[in-house]
C-alpha positions as CSV (number, residue, x, y, z in Angstrom):
1,M,0.0,0.0,0.0
2,E,1.4,3.4,-1.0
3,K,2.6,5.5,2.0
4,N,1.0,8.9,2.1
5,N,1.0,9.6,5.9
6,F,3.2,11.4,8.4
7,S,4.8,8.3,9.9
8,D,8.3,9.0,8.8
9,S,8.1,12.3,10.7
10,V,6.8,10.9,14.0
11,D,9.3,11.1,16.8
12,P,10.6,7.5,17.3
13,A,11.0,8.2,21.1
14,A,7.3,9.2,21.3
15,R,6.2,6.1,19.4
16,K,8.3,3.9,21.5
17,I,6.6,5.2,24.6
18,S,3.2,4.6,23.1
19,D,4.1,1.1,21.8
20,D,5.6,0.0,25.1
21,I,2.6,1.1,27.1
22,F,0.2,-0.4,24.5
23,S,1.6,-3.8,25.3
24,R,0.2,-3.4,28.8
25,I,-3.0,-1.8,27.5
26,Y,-3.9,-4.8,25.3
27,K,-3.3,-7.1,28.2
28,D,-5.1,-5.1,31.0
29,L,-8.1,-4.0,28.9
30,S,-8.4,-7.1,26.8
31,L,-8.4,-5.1,23.5
32,D,-8.5,-6.9,20.2
33,G,-5.5,-6.0,18.1
34,F,-7.0,-7.7,15.0
35,L,-10.1,-5.4,15.2
36,D,-7.8,-2.4,15.7
37,K,-6.1,-3.3,12.5
38,A,-9.4,-4.0,10.6
39,S,-10.7,-0.6,11.7
40,A,-7.5,1.1,10.5
41,I,-7.7,-0.6,7.1
42,L,-11.4,0.5,6.8
43,L,-10.6,4.1,7.7
44,D,-7.7,4.2,5.2
45,T,-10.0,2.8,2.5
46,E,-12.8,5.2,3.3
47,F,-10.2,8.1,3.1
48,L,-9.1,6.9,-0.3
49,V,-12.6,6.5,-1.6
50,S,-13.6,10.0,-0.3
51,R,-10.8,11.5,-2.5
52,R,-9.6,13.6,0.4
53,K,-6.1,14.9,0.6
54,I,-3.9,15.0,3.7
55,P,-4.0,18.6,5.0
56,D,-0.9,20.8,4.8
57,L,0.3,21.3,8.4
58,S,3.2,23.7,7.6
59,A,1.4,26.7,9.2
60,F,1.1,24.9,12.6
61,I,4.7,23.6,13.0
62,G,6.5,24.9,16.0
63,R,3.6,26.8,17.6
64,D,2.5,26.4,21.2
65,A,-0.6,24.3,21.7
66,V,-3.6,24.6,23.9
67,I,-5.5,21.3,24.4
68,I,-9.1,21.4,25.5
69,G,-10.5,18.5,27.6
70,P,-14.0,17.5,28.4
71,A,-14.6,19.4,31.7
72,K,-16.9,22.4,31.5
73,L,-14.9,25.6,31.2
74,D,-15.6,29.3,31.1
75,G,-14.4,30.4,27.7
76,A,-12.9,33.6,29.1
77,S,-10.6,31.5,31.3
78,L,-8.9,29.7,28.5
79,K,-6.5,32.5,27.7
80,I,-5.8,31.4,24.2
81,R,-3.3,33.5,22.3
82,D,-3.6,34.3,18.6
83,S,-0.4,32.3,18.0
84,D,-1.6,29.2,19.9
85,I,-2.8,26.1,18.1
86,V,-6.2,25.0,19.6
87,I,-6.7,21.3,19.8
88,V,-10.1,20.1,21.1
89,S,-10.0,16.6,22.5
90,G,-12.9,14.3,21.6
91,S,-16.2,14.9,23.5
92,A,-14.9,18.3,24.6
93,V,-16.6,19.7,21.5
94,E,-19.8,19.6,23.5
95,N,-18.6,22.2,26.0
96,F,-16.1,24.2,23.9
97,V,-16.9,27.9,24.2
98,S,-14.5,30.3,22.5
99,E,-14.4,32.9,19.8
100,R,-11.7,30.7,18.3
101,Q,-12.5,28.0,15.8
102,P,-10.6,24.8,16.9
103,D,-7.6,24.2,14.6
104,F,-7.8,20.5,15.3
105,I,-10.3,18.0,16.8
106,V,-8.9,14.7,18.0
107,T,-11.8,12.2,17.9
108,D,-12.8,8.6,17.7
109,L,-16.3,9.7,16.6
110,D,-17.7,9.5,20.1
111,G,-19.8,12.3,21.7
112,D,-21.7,15.1,20.1
113,L,-21.4,14.3,16.4
114,G,-23.5,17.3,15.4
115,M,-21.0,19.7,16.9
116,L,-18.2,17.7,15.4
117,T,-19.8,18.0,11.9
118,K,-20.3,21.8,12.5
119,F,-16.7,22.4,13.4
120,S,-15.4,20.2,10.6
121,G,-17.6,21.9,8.1
122,S,-16.2,25.3,9.3
123,G,-12.6,24.2,8.6
124,S,-11.3,22.4,11.8
125,I,-9.0,19.6,10.9
126,C,-10.3,16.3,12.4
127,L,-7.9,13.6,13.4
128,V,-10.3,10.7,13.1
129,H,-9.1,7.7,15.0
130,A,-9.7,4.0,14.2
131,H,-9.9,1.3,16.8
132,G,-11.7,-2.0,17.3
133,D,-14.8,-0.5,19.0
134,N,-15.7,2.2,16.5
135,I,-15.8,0.3,13.2
136,E,-19.5,1.2,12.6
137,Q,-18.7,4.9,13.1
138,I,-15.7,4.7,10.8
139,M,-18.0,3.6,8.0
140,H,-19.7,7.1,8.2
141,A,-16.5,9.1,9.1
142,F,-16.5,11.3,6.1
143,E,-20.2,12.1,6.4
144,I,-19.6,13.1,10.0
145,C,-16.5,15.1,9.1
146,P,-17.1,16.9,5.8
147,G,-14.0,19.0,6.2
148,P,-10.2,18.2,6.2
149,V,-9.3,14.9,7.9
150,I,-6.1,13.2,9.1
151,P,-6.9,9.5,9.6
152,T,-5.1,8.0,12.6
153,C,-4.8,4.6,14.2
154,Q,-3.2,2.7,17.2
155,V,-1.6,0.0,15.1
156,E,1.3,0.4,12.6
157,S,0.8,3.3,10.2
158,L,-0.5,2.3,6.8
159,G,-1.5,4.1,3.6
160,Y,-2.8,7.5,4.5
161,T,-3.4,6.5,8.2
162,T,-0.8,7.5,10.8
163,N,-0.1,6.4,14.4
164,F,1.1,9.5,16.2
165,G,1.1,7.8,19.5
166,G,-1.2,7.9,22.5
167,F,-4.3,6.0,23.6
168,T,-7.3,8.2,24.5
169,D,-8.4,11.4,22.7
170,G,-6.7,13.5,25.4
171,D,-3.2,12.0,25.4
172,R,-3.3,11.5,21.6
173,S,-3.9,15.3,21.4
174,G,-0.7,15.7,23.4
175,F,1.3,13.4,21.2
176,F,0.0,15.2,18.1
177,A,1.1,18.6,19.6
178,H,4.5,17.0,20.2
179,F,4.6,15.9,16.6
180,L,3.9,19.5,15.5
181,G,6.9,20.6,17.5
182,S,4.9,22.6,20.1
183,R,7.4,23.9,22.7
184,K,4.7,24.4,25.3
185,I,1.5,22.4,25.6
186,T,-1.1,23.7,27.9
187,I,-3.9,21.3,28.8
188,F,-7.3,22.6,30.1
189,G,-10.2,20.6,31.4
190,F,-8.6,17.2,32.3
191,D,-9.3,15.4,35.5
192,F,-7.6,12.0,35.6
193,N,-9.1,11.2,39.0
194,S,-12.8,11.9,38.3
195,P,-13.8,10.2,35.0
196,I,-16.8,11.5,33.1
197,V,-18.7,8.3,32.5
198,K,-21.3,7.9,29.8
199,P,-24.2,5.5,29.8
200,G,-23.1,1.9,29.2
201,I,-19.5,2.6,30.1
202,D,-17.8,0.6,33.0
203,I,-16.4,3.2,35.4
204,E,-13.5,0.9,36.3
205,V,-12.5,0.5,32.7
206,K,-12.7,4.3,32.3
207,R,-10.4,4.7,35.3
208,K,-7.9,2.3,33.8
209,K,-8.0,4.2,30.5
210,L,-7.4,7.5,32.3
211,E,-4.5,6.0,34.2
212,F,-2.9,4.9,30.9
213,A,-3.6,8.4,29.5
214,R,-1.8,10.0,32.5
215,T,1.1,7.6,32.1
216,M,1.4,8.4,28.3
217,L,1.5,12.2,29.0
218,S,3.9,11.7,31.9
219,E,6.3,9.8,29.8
220,I,6.2,12.1,26.8
221,Y,6.8,15.0,29.2
222,K,10.1,13.3,30.3
223,I,11.4,13.1,26.7
224,R,10.5,16.7,26.1
225,L,12.3,18.0,29.2
226,E,15.7,18.3,27.6
227,R,14.4,19.9,24.5
228,Y,11.8,22.3,25.9
229,G,12.3,22.6,29.7
230,K,10.2,22.0,32.7
231,D,7.1,23.9,31.5
232,N,6.8,21.9,28.3
233,I,3.4,20.5,29.4
234,R,1.2,22.3,31.9
235,Y,-2.2,21.4,33.3
236,L,-4.7,24.2,34.1
């Protein structure tokens, strides 16, 4: 399959963090790697059929990033600078209130799909993520996201689909900001100790996922220390 993704530019140290932790994730959460691969292949095929092009990211390289999590926030408290990249994580689209259009939305197509479609149609770049539990949503990904899309996965990159590293929408947002070369990453609206649980979701599974997300971000913080200093990731 022709390679048209960003995989050659992904930091090998960041991917190693993700791959090492994923070996524990698959064991502890009993995830199905075969279905993850099937979902990634489907997403890549849908991207090809949709005749989309991978967006040009040159305007975002090296800029500081603000990542918005799912906790309800006062838009005035976000303190987003004009130069900042705004990355909205997954279901945070439901509560995102700002004069700024998100530059990116990192999503596995869960949550308020209407808002996702609205932002996508207005130009936000959606990093649509494939995994074993969202195959049905992937079949409709390019109806849900009519605007620019970067297909992502948690298996080996293939075709147009890239593994930037990370596990949940939140920590994958951090890995993507690292990929963009953001010297400072500011994370709003994340609470790893108080999971927001949706109907039908096992709270203990959610807690485990958040613990893995915390570990992912902690580890990538460490590899960023020498490059960008102690404030390279901040939580507000």
